[in-house]
C-alpha positions in Angstrom: -10.9 -91.1 186.1 -8.6 -90.0 183.8 -9.6 -86.2 184.0 -8.6 -86.7 187.4 -5.2 -88.9 185.8 -4.6 -86.0 183.1 -4.3 -83.4 186.0 -1.6 -85.6 187.8 0.2 -86.0 184.0 0.2 -82.0 183.6 1.6 -81.7 186.7 4.0 -84.1 186.2 5.3 -82.3 182.8 5.1 -79.0 184.8 7.3 -79.9 187.4 9.6 -82.2 185.0 10.8 -79.6 182.6 10.3 -76.4 185.2 8.5 -74.4 182.7 5.0 -73.7 181.6 5.7 -73.4 177.6 2.7 -75.4 175.4 0.0 -75.0 178.4 -2.1 -72.1 178.3 -2.9 -70.0 181.3 -6.0 -68.9 180.2 -7.4 -72.3 179.4 -6.3 -73.3 183.1 -8.0 -70.5 184.6 -10.9 -71.5 183.0 -11.1 -74.7 183.9 -11.2 -73.2 188.0 -13.7 -71.1 187.1 -16.0 -73.7 186.2 -14.7 -76.5 188.2 -15.5 -73.4 191.1 -18.7 -72.8 189.6 -19.7 -76.4 188.9 -19.3 -77.7 191.9 -20.3 -75.0 194.5 -22.4 -77.7 196.0 -19.6 -79.1 198.1 -19.6 -75.7 199.7 -23.5 -76.1 200.1 -23.3 -79.4 201.7 -20.6 -78.1 204.1 -23.0 -75.5 205.2 -26.1 -78.0 205.4 -25.4 -78.3 209.2 -26.1 -74.6 209.6 -28.9 -74.4 206.9 -30.9 -77.2 207.4 -33.5 -76.5 204.9 -31.6 -76.4 202.0 -32.9 -79.9 201.0 -29.9 -81.1 199.6 -29.9 -84.9 197.5 -27.9 -87.6 199.2 -24.6 -87.3 197.7 -22.4 -90.4 197.8 -18.3 -90.0 199.3 -16.7 -90.6 196.0 -18.4 -87.3 194.1 -17.1 -85.6 197.1 -13.8 -87.0 197.0 -14.0 -86.2 193.7 -14.9 -83.0 193.2 -13.3 -81.7 195.7 -9.3 -83.6 194.1 -10.4 -81.5 191.0 -10.9 -78.3 192.8 -7.3 -79.3 194.2 -5.7 -80.7 191.3 -6.6 -77.5 189.3 -5.8 -74.7 191.7 -2.2 -77.0 191.9 -1.4 -76.6 188.3 -2.6 -72.7 188.4 -0.2 -72.1 191.1 2.7 -74.2 189.7 2.4 -72.5 186.6 2.3 -68.7 187.7 5.1 -70.2 190.6 7.0 -71.7 187.3 7.0 -68.6 184.9 6.1 -65.1 185.4 2.7 -66.0 183.4 0.1 -63.3 183.5 -3.5 -64.8 183.4 
């Protein structure tokens, strides 16, 4: 939960200052990549109706919500950073 809060604090800082000074774009790209690869099971769970033999384990709505929130906030952070300045990865 605190990790989710840190995303919101970072996005608030970017919004208030209008600058991404002090925040590494490379680190944010790596975070987004790690979250995409780590939470790939969300995509596989969406395909469980198409491929019912995948044998996916039961997952709680809380975990799915948090995973989607991490992916969304990570993407939003990158978009905000690249929109705020002309940062190139």
